[in-house]
Every structure is written in structure tokens, then in C-alpha cells.
C-alpha positions as CSV (number, residue, x, y, z in Angstrom):
1,X,5.8,-1.0,41.5
2,X,8.2,0.4,38.8
3,X,11.0,-1.9,39.7
4,X,8.6,-4.5,39.0
5,X,7.0,-3.3,35.9
6,X,10.8,-2.9,34.5
7,X,11.4,-6.5,34.9
8,X,8.4,-7.1,33.6
9,X,9.1,-5.5,30.1
10,X,12.5,-6.5,30.3
11,X,11.6,-10.3,30.3
12,X,8.8,-9.9,27.5
13,X,11.2,-8.1,25.6
14,X,14.5,-11.1,26.0
15,X,12.1,-13.5,25.5
16,X,10.5,-12.2,22.3
17,X,13.9,-11.4,21.1
18,X,15.2,-14.6,21.7
19,X,12.3,-16.7,20.0
20,X,12.7,-14.7,16.9
21,X,16.2,-15.5,17.1
22,X,15.7,-19.4,17.6
23,X,13.2,-19.4,14.1
24,X,14.9,-19.7,10.9
25,X,13.1,-19.3,7.5
26,X,11.4,-22.5,5.7
27,X,12.7,-23.9,2.5
28,X,10.3,-24.4,0.2
29,X,10.5,-28.3,0.1
30,X,10.1,-28.0,4.4
31,X,7.2,-25.6,3.8
32,X,5.6,-27.9,0.9
33,X,6.1,-31.0,4.1
34,X,4.6,-28.5,6.6
35,X,1.7,-28.0,4.6
36,X,0.8,-32.1,4.5
37,X,2.2,-32.0,0.8
38,X,5.2,-34.6,-0.6
39,X,8.6,-32.9,-1.0
40,X,8.5,-33.6,-3.9
41,X,5.5,-32.7,-5.5
42,X,5.7,-30.4,-8.2
43,X,4.5,-27.4,-6.9
44,X,5.0,-24.1,-9.2
45,X,6.2,-21.4,-7.0
46,X,4.5,-17.6,-7.3
47,X,7.3,-15.6,-9.2
48,X,7.0,-11.9,-7.6
49,X,9.1,-10.8,-10.7
50,X,6.4,-12.2,-13.2
51,X,3.7,-10.7,-11.2
52,X,5.9,-7.0,-11.5
53,X,6.3,-7.3,-15.1
54,X,2.6,-8.2,-15.8
55,X,1.5,-5.4,-13.9
56,X,3.7,-2.8,-15.4
57,X,2.5,-4.2,-18.8
58,X,-0.9,-3.9,-18.1
59,X,-2.4,-2.4,-15.5
60,X,-4.2,-4.8,-13.2
61,X,-3.0,-8.1,-14.8
62,X,-0.3,-8.4,-11.4
63,X,-3.0,-8.1,-9.6
64,X,-5.0,-11.0,-11.5
65,X,-1.4,-13.2,-11.4
66,X,-1.5,-13.4,-7.5
67,X,-5.6,-14.1,-7.2
68,X,-6.5,-10.6,-5.8
69,X,-9.6,-10.2,-8.5
70,X,-10.7,-7.3,-6.2
71,X,-8.0,-4.6,-6.5
72,X,-8.5,-5.2,-10.8
73,X,-11.7,-3.3,-10.0
74,X,-10.4,-0.8,-7.4
75,X,-7.3,0.3,-9.9
76,X,-9.9,0.8,-12.9
77,X,-12.4,2.5,-11.0
78,X,-9.7,4.8,-10.0
79,X,-8.0,5.4,-13.2
80,X,-11.7,6.2,-14.7
81,X,-12.2,8.8,-11.7
82,X,-8.5,10.2,-12.2
83,X,-9.3,10.6,-16.7
84,X,-12.4,11.7,-15.9
85,X,-11.0,14.6,-13.5
86,X,-8.3,15.5,-16.0
87,X,-11.0,15.3,-19.4
88,X,-12.7,17.8,-17.1
89,X,-10.4,20.2,-16.3
90,X,-8.2,20.0,-20.0
91,X,-11.8,21.1,-21.4
92,X,-11.8,24.0,-19.2
93,X,-8.3,25.0,-19.8
94,X,-8.9,25.0,-22.9
95,X,-11.9,27.4,-22.4
96,X,-10.2,29.5,-20.1
97,X,-7.6,29.8,-22.5
98,X,-9.5,30.7,-25.7
99,X,-11.4,33.7,-23.8
100,X,-8.1,34.7,-21.9
101,X,-6.4,35.1,-26.0
102,X,-9.4,37.0,-27.0
103,X,-9.1,39.5,-24.2
104,X,-5.5,40.1,-25.1
105,X,-5.7,40.4,-28.9
106,X,-5.6,44.0,-29.8
107,X,-8.1,43.8,-32.9
108,X,-11.7,45.3,-32.0
109,X,-13.6,41.9,-34.1
110,X,-12.4,39.3,-31.2
111,X,-14.8,39.9,-28.3
112,X,-14.8,36.9,-25.2
113,X,-18.6,36.0,-25.1
114,X,-18.2,32.8,-23.3
115,X,-16.6,34.8,-19.5
116,X,-17.7,38.1,-20.2
117,X,-18.8,38.7,-16.7
118,X,-15.1,37.6,-15.3
119,X,-12.2,40.2,-15.3
120,X,-9.6,39.4,-16.7
121,X,-7.2,38.6,-13.8
122,X,-10.4,35.9,-12.7
123,X,-9.9,34.3,-16.1
124,X,-6.1,33.8,-15.8
125,X,-6.5,32.7,-12.7
126,X,-9.3,30.5,-13.5
127,X,-6.9,28.6,-16.3
128,X,-4.2,28.6,-13.8
129,X,-6.3,26.8,-11.4
130,X,-7.8,24.3,-14.2
131,X,-4.1,23.8,-15.4
132,X,-2.4,23.0,-12.1
133,X,-5.4,20.6,-11.4
134,X,-5.1,18.8,-14.5
135,X,-1.5,18.5,-14.1
136,X,-2.8,16.9,-10.0
137,X,-4.2,14.4,-12.4
138,X,-1.5,13.6,-14.3
139,X,0.5,13.0,-10.8
140,X,-2.1,11.1,-9.8
141,X,-2.0,8.3,-13.3
142,X,1.7,8.0,-12.2
143,X,1.4,7.2,-8.9
144,X,-1.8,4.7,-9.4
145,X,0.7,2.9,-12.1
146,X,3.2,2.7,-9.4
147,X,1.4,2.0,-6.9
148,X,-0.4,-1.1,-8.3
149,X,3.3,-2.3,-9.9
150,X,4.4,-2.2,-6.3
151,X,1.3,-3.7,-4.9
152,X,1.2,-6.4,-7.1
153,X,5.1,-7.1,-6.4
154,X,4.5,-7.2,-2.5
155,X,1.5,-9.6,-2.8
156,X,3.4,-11.7,-5.0
157,X,6.1,-11.8,-2.1
158,X,3.7,-12.2,0.8
159,X,1.9,-15.2,-0.8
160,X,4.5,-17.7,0.4
161,X,4.7,-16.3,3.7
162,X,2.8,-18.9,5.9
163,X,1.5,-18.4,9.1
164,X,1.1,-21.7,10.7
165,X,-1.7,-22.3,12.7
166,X,-0.1,-23.2,16.1
167,X,1.0,-19.8,16.2
168,X,0.3,-18.8,19.9
169,X,1.4,-16.3,22.7
170,X,0.6,-17.3,26.3
171,X,1.1,-14.7,29.3
172,X,0.5,-16.1,32.5
173,X,1.9,-14.8,36.6
174,X,4.6,-16.9,37.7
175,X,5.9,-17.2,41.5
176,X,9.5,-17.2,42.0
177,X,11.3,-18.0,44.8
178,X,9.4,-20.7,46.9
179,X,12.6,-22.4,48.6
180,X,13.5,-18.6,50.3
181,X,11.9,-16.2,52.6
182,X,11.8,-13.7,49.7
183,X,9.3,-14.2,47.0
184,X,9.2,-12.4,43.5
185,X,6.4,-12.1,41.3
186,X,6.9,-12.3,37.5
187,X,5.3,-12.9,34.4
188,X,6.2,-16.2,32.4
189,X,5.5,-15.3,28.2
190,X,5.4,-18.9,26.2
191,X,5.9,-18.5,22.2
192,X,4.6,-21.3,20.7
193,X,5.2,-21.2,16.8
């Protein structure tokens, strides 16, 4: 049984490997012919460079160029949430910073009346936590900006990727060695593309 499975896996791997080696990328004219268009029609080629530049200049513009409109909403909702998180943590950071500065001031007239119920260590710990959270929001902005540029570029590259309607794989059992007394069982893999 182990030998049979080994042969099945090897034959499947060889068949898939040969199928991958036999294909060649289509030119733009061949791709147009496969879609039923004449080869000399002026089909405007989609430019990944243009999508990348547009997305770098204005976030979401590359997705608009790629006609992936729903991604624009995701980008701006994510940016809005990060902006809210940034503002919330910046305001809290400033509040804790003022309270901490009042506490370390040696003049008797400066009294912290906002966080009077917290110790000095707690005010300092809260200030550091809010600073770290604000910094994570800034990193989130940078990450979202980079991610939407990469998404626009990859989407533009995949726009020309043509999936043939006739793409199929058929696996069927096969009986080999009918003319010999010893018969072998196997699998036949047929790829059509």
C-alpha cells in the first residue's frame, strides 16, 4: 500500500511539473485574441506603476484606478479609527504630562487637582502608556499607508492575469499491464488549460 501511494504521489508530481513547464506566458496580443478581441484593437494596458504612484500621492486613488472601490472605504475607515486612537492618546498624554509636571514642581502653589487620587508612580506609568499607545497609532498610519500602496501595485499586476474558462483537472483510476499477468493500478491526471 505504501508503494502504491508513493507511485501515485510521484506520478502526480511529475504530471503537474510537466504541465507547469509546458505553459508559456501569453503576450498581450495573444491574450486579447483569447478573449475574443481582435489583436490590433487598442486595448489600454493597465499600468501597475501608475496605480502605485497614484496610491502614494493620494491614499485610495490607486484602488480607484484598479476599480476596487470597496477598498477605498476600508482604507479611510481604518485611517479614521487610527486618527481617533491617536487623538485620544495624545490628549491623555498631555493631561498626564501636565499633572506629572505639577507634581515634580517644587513651588507650593502648583497642585495637581486633576489626578489627586493617583500616586506619582501611577501618573508617570499612565503617561508612558499613553505615549506608547500614541506611537503605535503613528506606526499604524505608516503601515496602512504602505499596505494600500502595495495593494494597489499587486492588484494592478493581477489585473492582466487571465484565468481560462477551460481550466480543469481530471483524476481517474487507471489499470496498467492488461497484456501481462501482473496488473498494476494507478491514477491518471489530466490537466486542461
